[in-house]
N, C-alpha and C positions, 0 to 999 in steps of 0.2 A: 504493500500500499504506499502510496506516495504522501509525503508529510503534509500536503495541503488538503488531502482528502479526508473528509469526516466519516467516522464508522457509522455504520447503520444503526438504526433503532434497534433492530434485533440484537446486534453485537452489544450494544450499550446495555440492553436489558439483561443479556447473558452475563456480562461483566458484573453488573449489580448484584445479580443472583449469586454469582461465584463469591463475592466478598461477604454477603449476607450469610450465605451457608458456612463459610469459613468462620465467621464470628460466632455463629451459632455453636458450631463444633467446639471451638476454643472455649466458649462459655461452659459447655458440658464437661469438657475435660477439667477445667478448673473446679467445677463443682464436684465432679465424681472423684478427683484425685487430690483434693485440698489436704486431706489427712496423711497421704502417702508421700507427698513432695516435701522435700527440705526447702528452706527459705530461698535458696538459689533457684531451685526448679520453679517455685512460685513466681519468683521475680521474672524468670525468663518467660513463663507463660502469660504473665501480666504484659510484659513488653510486647509479645506477639498480639495479645488482645488489642492494646493500644494501637499498634501498627495497623492492624486489620480494621479497627474503628476508624482510624484516619483515612484509610483507603475507601471505606464506604462513603465517608464525607466527601472525599475527592471525586468520586464517581456519582455523586448525586444521589445517594441512598442514605442521607442523614436521618430521615424520618423512620425508616425501617431499622437502621441501626439503633436509634434511640429506644424503639419499641423492644428490640432483642435485649438491650440492656436493662431496661424496665422490668422485663420478664425474669431475668436471671441476675439480681443485684449482687455486686461484689462489694465487700465492705471497704469504704474509703474511695471506691471508684467513682461514685457520683460527684464527689468533690473535685476529683482530678478532672473529670470530664468538663464540668462547668468552668473551672479555671482555664482550660485549654480552649474552649469554645470562643 
């Protein structure tokens, strides 16, 4: 694809879906393994969550990402998200 071409709506929708599903998966992993991970593992997972959340925002899926975050709250996460927004 040339740099001046815009991606199709279908491609944009697929990209948004990819990032939202990734965010959901990371949230499930954090919830399911919170007791099994050491602090470094949790930090790594939280950084992956943050990066994926930012990807959702960058690709126009902020509303959906916020809905995912609201369904699966992470202690302290809501404060971090508000500061960065």
